N, C-alpha and C positions, 0 to 999 in steps of 0.2 A: 395716416393710418388710423383706423377706428380702434376702439377699445377691444372689439372682438378679434380683430387681426393681430393686435399687439399681444393679446392673451394667447392666441394660437401660436404666434412666433415664440413667445416665452415657453409654452409647453413643448414645442418642437425642440427648442434649444435644450431644455431640461432633459427630455427623453434622449436626445442625442448624447448629452453629457453622461447620463446614466448608462447608456449602451456602450459608450467609449470606456467608461470605468469598468464595466462588466467584461469587456473584451480584454482589457489590460490585466484584470484579476485572473481571467482564464489563462492568459499567457504566462503569468507567474505560477499558477497552480498546475499547469500542464505536465511538467516533469514528475509531479507527485501523484498523478491520477492513477497510473498503473500500480505502484506500490500500495496505494490506498485501496484499490480494488482487490488486490491479493490479500491484504490485511482483512478486508471484509469477508472474503471467501474463507480464510483461515478461521476467523471468528465464528462463522456459521458452522463450520465443520467441527470445531471444538466445543461448541455450546452445550450439547448433551453431556459430554464428558465433564464439563465444568459443573453442570447441575448435579450430577451424581457425586462428584468429588466434594462439592461444597457441603453436602449433607453429611459426609463422612469425616472430612478433614477440616472443615471450616473454610472461611474465605481465604485466609492467608495460605493455608496448606494447599488448597486447590490452585491458587494463583502460582505457587512455587512449582507444583507438579506440572501444570500446563505450560508454564514458561520453559521449564527444562525439556519437556516433550517437544515443544515447538522448535527449540534450538536444535535438538537432535534431528528432528524431521528436516530442518533446513540445512544443517551443517553435515549431517550424515552422508547424503549422496555426494556432496563435494569431496569429502574425505575418501569415499569409496572410489570415485573417479581418479583422484590424485594417486591413491595406492595402486590402482590398475595401471596408470600411466608409468609410474616408477617401476613396477614389476615388468611391464613390457619393454621399457627402455633398457632395463638391465639385461634383457635377453638379446638385444641387438649386438651383432658382432662388433668388435672394437675398431676394425678398419673400415667400417661402412660409413 
């Protein structure tokens, strides 16, 4: 083999190795992609509120308020659905 062929083979192996590592990294990260996308969407939605609260409450106060708001937004619907299920389940006749 000539030097050009050896160099091409080396580059081919290198890029194959890099593609293989990229594929394996993607396989590792795949379960986290959807939560990361939702976190990005939530961040974009709360950014204007953060900007307004930072000027009034400072960085720490704004972070506290937004964190509590995000928890309520995420946990609130689940609690409401759970309450609705319990209320409806209590109305089912006992012998059913």
